[in-house]
C-alpha positions as a printed Julia matrix, in Angstrom:
346×3 Matrix{Float64}:
  -0.03   0.06   -0.01
   1.25   3.55   -1.01
  -0.08   6.75   -0.08
   0.28  10.18   -1.69
  -0.87  13.59   -1.71
  -2.75  14.81   -4.66
  -4.29  17.77   -6.22
  -4.77  21.09   -5.11
  -2.52  20.58   -2.07
   0.32  19.91   -4.28
  -0.47  22.63   -6.74
  -0.74  25.31   -3.71
   2.44  24.27   -2.1
   4.26  24.64   -5.31
   2.83  28.0    -5.74
   3.94  28.85   -2.2
   0.26  29.26   -0.96
  -0.89  27.96    2.45
  -2.42  24.53    2.07
  -5.64  24.34    3.62
  -6.77  20.68    2.96
  -4.97  17.69    1.85
  -6.33  14.91   -0.27
  -4.76  11.59   -0.29
  -4.82   8.65   -2.75
  -4.06   5.14   -1.74
  -2.54   2.58   -4.44
  -2.31  -1.13   -4.06
  -4.99  -1.9    -1.55
  -8.48  -2.93   -1.25
 -11.53  -1.55    0.69
 -11.16  -4.37    3.09
  -7.59  -3.95    3.85
  -8.31  -0.06    4.67
 -11.06  -1.1     7.15
  -8.73  -3.59    8.59
  -6.49  -0.78    9.44
  -8.84   1.2    10.93
  -9.98   3.69    8.43
 -13.67   4.44    8.4
 -15.58   4.1     4.89
 -17.72   7.18    3.75
 -17.84   7.04    0.1
 -21.07   6.35   -1.63
 -19.84   6.37   -5.3
 -16.4    5.36   -5.02
 -14.2    4.17   -2.24
 -13.29   6.69    0.23
 -12.13   6.32    3.7
 -11.72   8.46    6.82
  -8.17   8.17    8.63
  -8.59   6.82   12.15
  -6.65   9.87   13.81
  -6.72  12.68   11.48
 -10.1   12.15    9.77
  -8.56  13.36    6.69
  -9.82  11.69    3.38
  -8.08   8.84    1.61
  -9.6    7.67   -1.59
  -8.59   4.49   -3.43
  -6.96   5.0    -6.74
  -9.66   4.67   -9.41
 -10.39   5.0   -13.29
 -13.68   6.6   -14.46
 -15.45   5.85  -17.83
 -18.23   7.99  -19.06
 -21.54   5.92  -19.32
 -24.13   8.47  -19.26
 -25.23  12.13  -19.38
 -24.11  14.69  -16.58
 -21.72  14.47  -13.69
 -23.18  10.97  -12.36
 -22.87   9.33  -15.75
 -19.73   7.54  -14.9
 -18.51   4.01  -14.28
 -15.92   3.83  -11.44
 -13.35   0.94  -11.41
 -11.07   0.92   -8.33
  -8.78  -2.11   -7.59
  -5.09  -2.67   -6.39
  -4.11  -2.84   -9.93
  -5.09   0.95  -10.72
  -1.79   2.85  -10.67
  -1.12   6.53   -9.54
  -0.72   7.76  -13.08
  -4.08   6.29  -14.16
  -5.82   8.0   -11.14
  -4.11  11.18  -12.17
  -5.14  10.91  -15.54
  -9.1   11.25  -14.76
  -8.34  14.8   -13.13
  -9.46  18.05  -14.85
  -6.34  20.05  -15.42
  -2.58  19.29  -15.55
  -1.88  21.65  -12.44
  -4.32  19.37  -10.37
  -2.95  16.07  -11.78
   0.4   16.18   -9.53
   1.04  13.94   -6.78
   3.49  14.25   -3.58
   5.16  11.03   -2.54
   6.01  10.02    1.17
   9.73  11.02    0.56
   8.45  14.72   -0.93
   8.95  13.71   -4.5
   6.86  15.39   -6.85
   5.1   13.04   -9.39
   4.07  15.06  -12.41
   3.31  12.79  -15.53
   1.39  15.41  -17.39
   3.44  18.55  -17.06
   1.58  20.29  -14.35
   4.6   21.91  -12.76
   5.58  23.39  -16.03
   1.99  24.78  -16.61
   2.2   26.31  -12.98
   5.31  28.27  -14.13
   4.0   29.19  -17.27
   0.76  30.27  -15.8
  -1.39  28.04  -18.06
  -4.8   26.1   -17.52
  -4.58  22.86  -19.71
  -6.74  19.78  -19.71
  -5.15  16.59  -18.83
  -7.03  14.37  -21.52
  -9.95  14.55  -23.81
 -11.97  12.95  -20.74
 -12.27  16.84  -19.61
 -15.21  16.96  -22.13
 -17.07  14.33  -20.12
 -18.27  16.68  -17.27
 -19.76  19.97  -18.27
 -19.09  21.72  -14.96
 -15.27  21.42  -15.67
 -15.95  24.63  -18.03
 -16.94  26.53  -14.87
 -14.21  25.2   -12.9
 -11.5   26.14  -15.17
 -13.2   29.41  -15.46
 -13.07  29.92  -11.97
  -9.45  28.79  -11.73
  -8.58  31.75  -14.29
 -10.36  34.09  -11.86
  -8.18  32.73   -8.9
  -4.8   32.64  -10.44
  -5.1   34.91  -13.52
  -3.86  32.19  -15.73
  -4.63  31.8   -19.26
  -6.46  29.13  -20.58
  -4.48  26.99  -23.18
  -5.91  27.33  -26.84
  -6.51  23.56  -27.13
  -8.44  23.52  -23.92
 -10.69  26.76  -24.88
 -11.42  24.86  -28.35
 -12.59  21.74  -26.18
 -14.56  24.1   -23.94
 -16.18  25.64  -27.05
 -17.07  22.37  -28.33
 -18.58  21.17  -25.34
 -20.72  24.1   -25.06
 -21.99  23.55  -28.59
 -22.44  19.94  -28.19
 -25.35  20.36  -25.73
 -23.29  18.61  -22.98
 -23.69  21.78  -20.89
 -27.53  21.57  -21.03
 -27.19  18.6   -18.48
 -25.35  20.97  -15.9
 -26.83  20.3   -12.37
 -27.88  23.76  -11.15
 -26.49  23.43   -7.56
 -23.06  22.39   -8.98
 -23.05  25.21  -11.33
 -23.71  27.67   -8.64
 -21.09  26.42   -6.47
 -18.43  26.75   -9.06
 -19.85  30.36  -10.29
 -20.12  31.48   -6.46
 -16.37  30.62   -6.04
 -15.41  32.49   -9.04
 -17.29  35.49   -8.02
 -15.35  35.59   -4.82
 -11.85  35.09   -6.61
  -9.39  37.94   -7.06
 -10.42  38.32  -10.88
 -13.91  37.57  -11.27
 -13.93  39.24  -14.64
 -11.66  36.67  -15.99
 -14.14  33.76  -15.34
 -16.76  35.84  -17.64
 -14.23  36.26  -20.05
 -13.52  32.47  -20.39
 -17.44  31.92  -20.37
 -17.99  34.43  -22.86
 -15.06  32.86  -25.33
 -16.37  29.51  -25.15
 -20.15  30.1   -25.56
 -21.43  29.17  -22.22
 -22.25  32.67  -20.9
 -24.92  32.97  -23.43
 -26.51  29.52  -22.45
 -26.06  29.71  -18.76
 -26.12  33.6   -18.12
 -28.06  35.27  -20.9
 -29.26  37.99  -18.76
 -25.66  39.28  -17.85
 -24.76  41.52  -20.71
 -22.33  43.8   -18.66
 -19.84  43.48  -15.67
 -19.38  45.8   -12.71
 -16.41  47.71  -12.6
 -15.66  46.38   -9.23
 -16.14  43.13   -7.5
 -15.78  43.4    -3.66
 -17.58  42.31   -0.49
 -19.54  39.14    0.37
 -20.95  36.86   -2.01
 -24.52  38.36   -1.54
 -23.02  41.84   -2.21
 -21.1   40.73   -5.34
 -24.0   38.71   -6.9
 -26.28  41.71   -6.24
 -23.83  44.17   -7.9
 -23.72  41.97  -10.86
 -27.58  41.89  -11.1
 -28.03  45.72  -10.82
 -28.71  46.55  -14.21
 -31.31  43.78  -14.57
 -35.13  43.74  -14.24
 -37.03  41.81  -11.49
 -38.09  39.16  -13.97
 -34.6   38.86  -15.28
 -33.08  38.46  -11.9
 -35.76  35.67  -10.87
 -35.08  33.88  -14.26
 -31.33  33.84  -13.38
 -31.9   32.53   -9.57
 -34.08  29.88  -10.79
 -31.96  28.4   -13.37
 -29.03  28.43  -10.97
 -30.97  27.7    -7.97
 -29.3   30.56   -6.21
 -29.62  30.23   -2.44
 -32.18  32.61   -0.61
 -29.61  35.21    0.77
 -28.04  36.04   -2.42
 -31.63  35.98   -4.36
 -33.38  37.98   -1.87
 -30.72  40.73   -1.9
 -30.63  40.89   -5.56
 -34.47  41.23   -5.84
 -34.54  43.71   -3.01
 -31.96  45.89   -5.02
 -34.58  45.57   -8.01
 -37.37  47.06   -5.96
 -35.55  49.59   -3.89
 -32.95  51.32   -6.47
 -35.2   54.06   -7.35
 -35.67  54.88   -3.8
 -31.9   55.02   -2.72
 -31.65  58.72   -3.93
 -34.33  59.52   -1.29
 -34.36  63.32   -0.13
 -37.46  63.87    1.82
 -38.21  62.13    5.2
 -41.41  60.52    3.61
 -39.27  58.87    0.76
 -36.57  57.9     3.4
 -39.4   56.15    5.31
 -41.02  54.47    2.19
 -37.63  53.01    1.28
 -37.28  51.6     4.88
 -40.48  50.04    4.72
 -40.08  48.49    1.3
 -36.59  47.25    2.16
 -38.05  45.79    5.77
 -35.03  47.62    7.08
 -36.45  47.9    10.62
 -36.86  44.21   11.13
 -33.73  43.11    8.88
 -31.27  46.09    9.31
 -27.96  43.94    8.28
 -29.74  42.82    4.98
 -30.28  46.57    4.61
 -26.76  47.45    5.19
 -25.82  44.81    2.42
 -28.14  46.81    0.04
 -26.14  49.93    0.72
 -22.98  48.37    0.43
 -24.28  46.89   -2.83
 -25.27  50.5    -3.96
 -21.89  52.01   -3.08
 -19.9   49.42   -5.21
 -22.5   50.15   -7.97
 -23.57  53.74   -8.18
 -20.6   56.4    -8.47
 -20.75  58.85   -5.85
 -23.38  57.02   -3.95
 -22.99  57.98    0.05
 -24.96  56.13    2.18
 -24.38  58.46    5.31
 -27.73  60.12    5.39
 -29.49  56.85    4.77
 -27.68  55.36    7.87
 -28.44  58.42    9.88
 -32.28  58.45    8.98
 -32.52  54.76    9.54
 -31.06  55.09   13.2
 -33.4   58.11   14.0
 -36.5   56.44   12.68
 -35.6   53.15   14.45
 -34.99  55.05   17.78
 -38.63  56.22   17.96
 -40.42  54.23   20.51
 -43.48  52.6    18.97
 -44.71  51.41   22.45
 -44.91  54.86   23.95
 -46.78  55.95   20.76
 -49.28  53.16   21.27
 -49.68  53.88   24.86
 -50.67  57.27   24.1
 -52.99  56.75   21.09
 -56.62  57.57   21.58
 -57.56  54.62   19.36
 -55.56  51.68   18.25
 -56.46  52.45   14.57
 -54.44  55.73   14.91
 -51.11  54.02   16.07
 -49.65  53.31   12.31
 -50.35  56.9    11.0
 -48.97  58.41   14.55
 -45.9   56.32   14.43
 -45.07  57.0    10.63
 -45.53  60.67   11.41
 -42.94  60.33   14.63
 -40.47  58.49   12.36
 -40.61  61.32    9.68
 -40.09  63.9    12.29
 -37.15  62.04   13.68
 -35.58  61.61   10.28
 -35.95  65.27    9.28
 -34.47  66.44   12.63
 -31.63  63.93   12.16
 -30.85  65.48    8.75
 -31.57  69.0     9.71
């Protein structure tokens, strides 16, 4: 039995980056022998085990053969005769197809170290085309490292997008890669790659222009990306990618509140706060203002912050106690909040 560190840990170590997680491949053994050695089986689709002490994942060397559409359409073969090189061959990119032996030697059968030095993202084999999510994954790596995509790899990505294989992308997996790309250092490079291969028009037809700056949380970045869109377009995009609630809600909130963000009068401020549910969800409202600041040139949320603080400070309970009739409370509360806003901005 031989154990190797593989994939991203080897790549990041060669780049001088901090290694967060290590993946291991085990060659020359069986599931029964792993269990006998104290490893806990956890893999559903292929043999993966947790180390008895570190709880890190150890996968048996395997090969994969395409047998159907989508990312689950693979037949997996794992046995003691599968070599390390065969296991590495099924990986997406050369920079992710390297291994580190126990003695520290780098095993690099597909030129990953050379491509790291040259800043190139290159597929290992034609099997790259068997999983359409790899288009998003390589585009995300372009956004992370600022690397260029090899011409032959871009040609393969273009053929994949044109073939219809990308029509079988699982929305949750597509969003996972897309979201990671939005959070990378150079998100625009992800969109450039998707545009060049033709997947942007299929997967993100609503996105016709990019913001000048990507910063902040994922929800803020997604909202800034959606800022020019109409509400129906945002809904269509979110439905297609099954965007999680936090990002979806903020992007839709921006559609509904943009026209009020330049509020000048107390009643306009109050209308914005009510539409944005700012009294009950001030944290989300703060994200909306951050999104506006990243998008609208010269936008200054200072007055909005002051107005919200003043309106929030109004004691609704005291107003209710003084009201002659319960039906009068909403109007009295609104009046008091408008007066508080006016005083704060005077």
